C-alpha positions as YAML, in Angstrom:
chain: A
units: angstrom
residues:
- id: 1
  name: UNK
  ca: [-0.03, 0.06, -0.02]
- id: 2
  name: UNK
  ca: [2.80, 2.43, 0.87]
- id: 3
  name: UNK
  ca: [4.36, 2.02, -2.61]
- id: 4
  name: UNK
  ca: [1.01, 2.54, -4.33]
- id: 5
  name: UNK
  ca: [0.30, 5.61, -2.17]
- id: 6
  name: UNK
  ca: [3.71, 7.04, -3.03]
- id: 7
  name: UNK
  ca: [3.02, 6.94, -6.75]
- id: 8
  name: UNK
  ca: [-0.55, 8.17, -6.56]
- id: 9
  name: UNK
  ca: [-0.66, 11.24, -8.73]
- id: 10
  name: UNK
  ca: [-3.87, 12.77, -7.38]
- id: 11
  name: UNK
  ca: [-5.60, 12.81, -4.01]
- id: 12
  name: UNK
  ca: [-8.48, 10.74, -5.50]
- id: 13
  name: UNK
  ca: [-5.96, 8.04, -6.56]
- id: 14
  name: UNK
  ca: [-4.58, 7.90, -3.03]
- id: 15
  name: UNK
  ca: [-8.07, 7.63, -1.61]
- id: 16
  name: UNK
  ca: [-8.84, 4.78, -4.02]
- id: 17
  name: UNK
  ca: [-5.71, 2.96, -2.82]
- id: 18
  name: UNK
  ca: [-6.68, 3.44, 0.83]
- id: 19
  name: UNK
  ca: [-10.25, 2.35, 0.22]
- id: 20
  name: UNK
  ca: [-9.09, -0.84, -1.52]
- id: 21
  name: UNK
  ca: [-6.64, -1.60, 1.27]
- id: 22
  name: UNK
  ca: [-9.32, -1.08, 3.97]
- id: 23
  name: UNK
  ca: [-11.90, -3.23, 2.15]
- id: 24
  name: UNK
  ca: [-9.37, -6.07, 1.85]
- id: 25
  name: UNK
  ca: [-8.64, -5.81, 5.64]
- id: 26
  name: UNK
  ca: [-12.31, -5.79, 6.49]
- id: 27
  name: UNK
  ca: [-13.34, -8.66, 4.27]
- id: 28
  name: UNK
  ca: [-15.25, -11.23, 6.21]
- id: 29
  name: UNK
  ca: [-15.43, -9.23, 9.43]
- id: 30
  name: UNK
  ca: [-18.90, -8.85, 11.00]
- id: 31
  name: UNK
  ca: [-19.67, -5.66, 12.73]
- id: 32
  name: UNK
  ca: [-21.14, -5.96, 16.18]
- id: 33
  name: UNK
  ca: [-24.92, -6.28, 15.84]
- id: 34
  name: UNK
  ca: [-25.57, -3.57, 18.47]
- id: 35
  name: UNK
  ca: [-23.43, -1.15, 16.54]
- id: 36
  name: UNK
  ca: [-25.11, -2.11, 13.26]
- id: 37
  name: UNK
  ca: [-28.50, -1.51, 14.85]
- id: 38
  name: UNK
  ca: [-27.46, 1.82, 16.33]
- id: 39
  name: UNK
  ca: [-26.05, 2.97, 12.95]
- id: 40
  name: UNK
  ca: [-29.28, 2.03, 11.19]
- id: 41
  name: UNK
  ca: [-31.38, 3.92, 13.76]
- id: 42
  name: UNK
  ca: [-29.13, 6.96, 13.46]
- id: 43
  name: UNK
  ca: [-29.42, 6.86, 9.65]
- id: 44
  name: UNK
  ca: [-33.16, 6.31, 9.77]
- id: 45
  name: UNK
  ca: [-33.72, 9.25, 12.04]
- id: 46
  name: UNK
  ca: [-31.47, 11.52, 9.96]
- id: 47
  name: UNK
  ca: [-29.27, 11.95, 13.03]
- id: 48
  name: UNK
  ca: [-32.08, 13.18, 15.26]
- id: 49
  name: UNK
  ca: [-32.23, 10.19, 17.59]
- id: 50
  name: UNK
  ca: [-31.51, 10.78, 21.25]
- id: 51
  name: UNK
  ca: [-28.62, 8.73, 22.52]
- id: 52
  name: UNK
  ca: [-30.55, 7.63, 25.59]
- id: 53
  name: UNK
  ca: [-33.29, 6.25, 23.29]
- id: 54
  name: UNK
  ca: [-30.65, 4.68, 21.12]
- id: 55
  name: UNK
  ca: [-29.16, 2.75, 24.11]
- id: 56
  name: UNK
  ca: [-32.59, 1.54, 25.08]
- id: 57
  name: UNK
  ca: [-33.40, 0.39, 21.60]
- id: 58
  name: UNK
  ca: [-30.09, -1.44, 21.27]
- id: 59
  name: UNK
  ca: [-30.33, -2.84, 24.81]
- id: 60
  name: UNK
  ca: [-26.91, -1.59, 25.86]
- id: 61
  name: UNK
  ca: [-25.64, 0.94, 28.40]
- id: 62
  name: UNK
  ca: [-24.54, 4.30, 27.14]
- id: 63
  name: UNK
  ca: [-21.01, 3.62, 28.30]
- id: 64
  name: UNK
  ca: [-20.88, 0.33, 26.51]
- id: 65
  name: UNK
  ca: [-22.40, 1.74, 23.28]
- id: 66
  name: UNK
  ca: [-19.86, 4.54, 23.35]
- id: 67
  name: UNK
  ca: [-17.02, 1.98, 23.80]
- id: 68
  name: UNK
  ca: [-18.43, -0.19, 20.94]
- id: 69
  name: UNK
  ca: [-18.74, 2.79, 18.65]
- id: 70
  name: UNK
  ca: [-15.20, 3.95, 19.34]
- id: 71
  name: UNK
  ca: [-13.95, 0.45, 18.55]
- id: 72
  name: UNK
  ca: [-16.06, -0.09, 15.37]
- id: 73
  name: UNK
  ca: [-16.64, 3.39, 14.06]
- id: 74
  name: UNK
  ca: [-13.80, 5.44, 15.53]
- id: 75
  name: UNK
  ca: [-15.87, 8.00, 17.40]
- id: 76
  name: UNK
  ca: [-18.97, 8.29, 19.65]
- id: 77
  name: UNK
  ca: [-22.54, 7.60, 18.58]
- id: 78
  name: UNK
  ca: [-23.34, 11.27, 19.37]
- id: 79
  name: UNK
  ca: [-20.75, 12.39, 16.89]
- id: 80
  name: UNK
  ca: [-22.04, 9.95, 14.32]
- id: 81
  name: UNK
  ca: [-25.54, 11.35, 14.77]
- id: 82
  name: UNK
  ca: [-24.21, 14.88, 14.35]
- id: 83
  name: UNK
  ca: [-22.38, 13.90, 11.20]
- id: 84
  name: UNK
  ca: [-25.49, 12.26, 9.69]
- id: 85
  name: UNK
  ca: [-27.63, 15.27, 10.59]
- id: 86
  name: UNK
  ca: [-25.03, 17.62, 9.03]
- id: 87
  name: UNK
  ca: [-25.04, 15.51, 5.87]
- id: 88
  name: UNK
  ca: [-28.80, 15.75, 5.72]
- id: 89
  name: UNK
  ca: [-28.47, 19.54, 6.15]
- id: 90
  name: UNK
  ca: [-26.06, 19.64, 3.17]
- id: 91
  name: UNK
  ca: [-28.43, 17.74, 1.02]
- id: 92
  name: UNK
  ca: [-31.22, 20.07, 1.94]
- id: 93
  name: UNK
  ca: [-29.03, 23.13, 1.31]
- id: 94
  name: UNK
  ca: [-28.21, 21.75, -2.05]
- id: 95
  name: UNK
  ca: [-31.86, 21.58, -3.09]
- id: 96
  name: UNK
  ca: [-33.51, 24.31, -0.96]
- id: 97
  name: UNK
  ca: [-33.85, 27.93, -1.85]
- id: 98
  name: UNK
  ca: [-31.67, 30.43, -0.04]
- id: 99
  name: UNK
  ca: [-32.80, 31.73, 3.27]
- id: 100
  name: UNK
  ca: [-35.11, 30.10, 5.83]
- id: 101
  name: UNK
  ca: [-32.36, 28.62, 7.96]
- id: 102
  name: UNK
  ca: [-34.46, 28.92, 11.13]
- id: 103
  name: UNK
  ca: [-37.18, 26.64, 9.67]
- id: 104
  name: UNK
  ca: [-34.53, 24.25, 8.38]
- id: 105
  name: UNK
  ca: [-32.88, 24.16, 11.81]
- id: 106
  name: UNK
  ca: [-36.10, 23.25, 13.53]
- id: 107
  name: UNK
  ca: [-36.97, 20.63, 10.92]
- id: 108
  name: UNK
  ca: [-33.59, 18.91, 11.20]
- id: 109
  name: UNK
  ca: [-33.53, 18.77, 14.99]
- id: 110
  name: UNK
  ca: [-31.21, 21.64, 15.82]
- id: 111
  name: UNK
  ca: [-32.12, 23.56, 19.01]
- id: 112
  name: UNK
  ca: [-32.22, 26.84, 17.07]
- id: 113
  name: UNK
  ca: [-30.72, 28.67, 14.16]
- id: 114
  name: UNK
  ca: [-27.47, 29.51, 15.97]
- id: 115
  name: UNK
  ca: [-26.99, 25.79, 16.78]
- id: 116
  name: UNK
  ca: [-27.20, 25.10, 13.01]
- id: 117
  name: UNK
  ca: [-24.76, 27.90, 12.27]
- id: 118
  name: UNK
  ca: [-22.26, 26.59, 14.86]
- id: 119
  name: UNK
  ca: [-22.43, 23.02, 13.44]
- id: 120
  name: UNK
  ca: [-21.76, 24.32, 9.97]
- id: 121
  name: UNK
  ca: [-18.83, 26.36, 11.23]
- id: 122
  name: UNK
  ca: [-17.44, 23.30, 13.03]
- id: 123
  name: UNK
  ca: [-17.87, 20.74, 10.27]
- id: 124
  name: UNK
  ca: [-17.35, 22.91, 7.16]
- id: 125
  name: UNK
  ca: [-14.95, 25.44, 8.72]
- id: 126
  name: UNK
  ca: [-16.99, 28.25, 7.17]
- id: 127
  name: UNK
  ca: [-20.00, 30.38, 7.94]
- id: 128
  name: UNK
  ca: [-23.31, 28.93, 6.87]
- id: 129
  name: UNK
  ca: [-23.91, 31.74, 4.43]
- id: 130
  name: UNK
  ca: [-20.55, 30.97, 2.75]
- id: 131
  name: UNK
  ca: [-21.28, 27.33, 2.20]
- id: 132
  name: UNK
  ca: [-22.31, 27.95, -1.40]
- id: 133
  name: UNK
  ca: [-24.14, 25.37, -3.50]
- id: 134
  name: UNK
  ca: [-21.04, 24.58, -5.40]
- id: 135
  name: UNK
  ca: [-19.32, 23.46, -2.17]
- id: 136
  name: UNK
  ca: [-22.42, 21.73, -0.76]
- id: 137
  name: UNK
  ca: [-22.32, 19.22, -3.68]
- id: 138
  name: UNK
  ca: [-18.73, 18.26, -2.70]
- id: 139
  name: UNK
  ca: [-19.59, 17.86, 0.95]
- id: 140
  name: UNK
  ca: [-22.66, 15.73, 0.31]
- id: 141
  name: UNK
  ca: [-20.50, 13.20, -1.60]
- id: 142
  name: UNK
  ca: [-18.99, 12.24, 1.72]
- id: 143
  name: UNK
  ca: [-22.21, 10.68, 2.84]
- id: 144
  name: UNK
  ca: [-21.73, 7.36, 4.74]
- id: 145
  name: UNK
  ca: [-23.60, 4.58, 3.04]
...
């Protein structure tokens, strides 16, 4: 893999090499069923599921679910829910008309408009108004599926 990464001419080529390597390493491995269930519930709720409800639904303590997620996913279930919700936001921003972020914030489960703005600033490293449609299309391609 190191040799192939060294000769990768573009970032996309390097990502392809890395993806191929990881898929080979993961071949035949079964993800923990509780993590799989939690991931499905997070995806189905568009990231709006409460972690306390998630732990009940998956019949696991919050501490254990957090540990399982860090092992299988690399970060907490809360962060995963935030990422999924942000991806949904990007998809909506891509298709929605400009303005109306307060309504969009409420619909997507943000506490208020400033909560949405802060999430955009954190994940996109930009102000919400500067996340133009040409950039939204690139961000939404990172969707976990």
